[in-house]
N, C-alpha and C positions, 0 to 999 in steps of 0.2 A: 518360320511356318515351309509347310513342303510345298514344293516346285508344282505347280500345275502339270497334268500328264501332258507328255510330247517331250520333242526331243531337246534336251539340253547341253550346250558344250562350254565345258570349262580348262580355259585355258591354264596350262603347269608353267609358272614363272620360275627364272631362273634360282629363285630363293626356296621354293617349294620342292626342288628335285632332292628327291631320295626321301621322301614321306610316304606312309602308305595310301593307299589309294581312299581307303574309308575315310581317313584323320584329313585329306585334301577335300574331299568332296563334302564333309561335314563342315570343313572352315566355309568354303566358299557356295553352298547353299542354303546354309542355316538348320540341318537337319541334325538330328543323331548320327554317331556313329554306328548306332545298330541298325539304324535303318539305311545307311549308307550302306553297311556290311552285308544286309538282304538282298540289295540293290545288285552287288557283286554277285552273290550268290547264285541267286537268278537268271544272271546274264544277262544283265541288263544295264552294263557299263563296259565300254572298251575305251583302247587306249591308242592313239596313230597319232604319227609324225607328222608333223607339216612341212618337213621337207626331206628330199629323198625318196624313196621306194619304199619305206617300209608300213607293209599292210596293218591292218587295224584288225586289233585281238581283241578277247575277251579277257577280262584281267578278275583278279582274286583280290580279296579285300585286303589283304596283307603284301599285296606285289608294292613294288617301290616304284615312283612314278618319275621318269626322264625330261629335265628343262627342256622346252621346245614342242612337246607335245602337248595334245587334247585328249581330254576324256569324256566322252559324249554318254551321256545317259539318257535313255529311253524310261522315260519318268511313267512308273504304270501306275494305270488306274487304278485306285483304292479307296475302300470305303470307308467313310468316316465311322471309327469304333464306338463314339458317344451317341450315334443316329439309332431311333427307335424302330426297329424293324417290325413291322405289324404283321402280325402272323397269327396261325392258327397252334397253340402249343398242345400238345395231346397229354391229355389227363390232367389239364387244369381245371380244377373244378370251384366253381361258386360255391360257396356254403352261407353266405348270407348277401344278400342284396338292398341296403339301406339307402334312405336318399341322400346320404353323405357319407357316406362310404362302403366297399366293397372288402369282404372276406373272402380269402382264395386259400383253397388247399394246395400248396406249390408241388409240385413231383421233384424229387430227385434230379440232378442235372440240369437245371433250370435257374439262372439267375434272377435277383431282387428286380435287377434295372442293367442296359449297358455299360460297359467299362472297359477302357486298354485291355487288349490281347484276348476278350471274351467273344469268342465268335457263335456262340450257341443262342437257344433263345431266352426269351426275358418274361417276367411276369408283366411289364409297361407295356412290353409287343404283345403278348397274349391278350390281355384285357381289349386293347387298340382293336386285336381282330376278333374278339368279340363284339364290339361293336360299344364297349363303356368309353363315357369319357371321363376322365378324370382329373384332378386339381392342377392345375397350371402353375403352383408354386413349389418351389423348388428349383434344383437346375433343372434343363430341359433335358437331360436322358435319365433323370431320376424324380419328375414331376408326379406328387402323388404319394408318393414313397416316404414313410414315417419310421419303418423299421424294416431290416434285412435278414434273410436267413442264407447260411452257406447255401453256394451250388450243389454239395453235397448233401446236405440238410433236407428232408421234406418235411412239411407239415404246413401249418396255419400262418398267415400274413393276413393282416387289415392293411387297405391302400384308399387313401381319403378320396373323396368324388368332388368335394365341393372347397374353395379355398378358406369357407370357415372350420369345417372338420379337419383339413389340413395341417392349420395353426395351432387349435387345442391339443388335435394326437400327437401333433410333433413335439411341442412341450408338456405332453404327460408322460411321453417315452422317456424326454429328456432327465423329467423329476422321478423317474422309476414309478409310476402310478400303475401302470398294467399290470396283470399278474401272467408273466409268461412260464409254462409249464412243459415241459419235455420228458421222453422219455426214452431210454438208451439201456441198451445191453453190454454194459460192461464185464471185462473178466475178470474172473477170481471172484471173491467174495468179500467185498468192503469191509475194514475193522474199523472204525464201525460201522455197525448195517446203517444206523442213519446217523447224521452229519452234517458239517458246515464246510466247506474249504475255502479258504479264506488266504489268500496267496495272488499275490500281485504278478498281474501278466504284461509282457513286451514282446517286441520283436527278439525273436532266437537270433542271440548271436552270431551265429556262423550260416544262418540261412535266411534271406532276406523273406522268402513266402511263408516260412512258419512261424508261431510263436511260441513262448515259453515264459515260466514261472521265474520271475527274475529279480534281483535285488533293486527298486528302485522302478518297478513296472508301475500301472497302473491296478489302482484298488479292483480287487475282481473278490466277490465271493457267490459262492454257490451251495444250496441247501440242498440234502440227497436223502431220501429213503428209500429202503429196499421194499418193493415189491413181492417179486418172486426170484428164489434162487436156487440155480442149477446145477453148484457146486463149480463147475468150471466157468460157469459165466452168470452174473446177475441183473435180473430188470431195473433198473430203477427208477424213480420219479424225480425232479431236478424241477427247483425253480431257483430262479437268477435273480439277486438285489442287481446286479450290474450285468451290463451286456459286450463283453468284449467279444473281441474276433477270436471265434475257436475257443470260447471258453471253457466250455464244459468237457470238450475234447483234452482240452490244454490240462487242466485240474486234475482230471481221472487218471491221467497221462502219468502226470506226478506224483501219483498216489500208487504206480504200477498198476493200475486198475484199465487200462484205455479201452476206450469203445471196440466192442466187436467191430474185426473188417476195416478199422483206420490203420491202415499201415504207415500213412503218414508219422504216425503218434504212437506207432509200437506193437498195434497189434500186432497177435500171432498168422502169419499168413494162415498156416494149419488150417485154426479154428477156421477163419473166414473161409477158407473153401469148401470145409465140411459145410457150414451154416448158409453157402451160396450168397454169399455177400461181396459185391463189387464197390461198396459203401462202407462208412460208417453207420454202425447200428444207433440212431440218433434221430427221433423225430418228433418237431413240434407239435405236442398233442394238446394243450387246452391256452386258450388265451382269453381273459379278462379286461375288460376297459370302461370306463365312465363313457357315454353316450358323449359325444361332441356339441351334442344341442341339450339333451335334458338333462344329462349328468346321472341317468340313470344305470345301473352298473348292469352291463353286460356281458356275456361268454360263449364262447364258441367251442365246438372240439372238434379234432381232425382225426378220422380213427388209420392202423396201420397201413401203408400199401403193401403190397404183394409180398415182394423182397422180405420187409420187415418181418409179416406173417410166419413166413416161412422159414425164418430161421427160428424163429420162436418153439415152431410146430417141431424143429428138428432138434432144439433144447429139451422139449417136454417127451420128447420118444413117442411123440404122437402119428 
């Protein structure tokens, strides 16, 4: 657990002499070496001798400590990365407001809920900023969240407002009952024009933050059909049987037809620039599910945001 903000003094015993500063701090204070290294990089750590006139000096993370010295850490005030920040999120539109759930149109650049390393806006915080009270079920930072969209993907999401709705919708998404339909612009022309991609997905063996089609990955099934072909790119309608992280992006990249603008998964930066894209052309277009109370099938739709509409207009030569 990270120490409280303030000054912490860490004596360096004989047996620690010659070790790196970040390693010594991690062991002494119970923080990760990444946190300790960040403190060093930000100038929060100094070393001073306990004898003689050696001056106190700022130390780098890789500096070796000296026996008999002290490390003085000015532990900074840091925000809890999982704390929900109540705020007004620009372009977070409400598509439906039911007594048991709310359907939102999530803009690009907004996460579903807080997570370590994410400092931007969230759907949970945006709903709180609009005065919505949502379900308290689930982890504190993701209360009411029954499914998610990537930060770089825009479109439709449903969030539970009541405990009953949370339980029913969470179970429905686990059982793959809802129908999730995405629209994507992929590079080139898929062959066949309509088809199914059935390929397991797991973490990329060389990049922790990426995913890939790999042997032994989790079952992943994507169905697609061509809506409009432009030659150098194609607008496709995509439905998912499974909901793996980055599933559509990974599957079309594996077919050598990455989503336009998706530089992470091999898209051509020249086409992205021509289309004015700063993210992947991928949008959660429709969402259908049984109403959590009545069981009646309900369906909602989200229109394309401005950046995706502009890219389509370029492809159409408008």
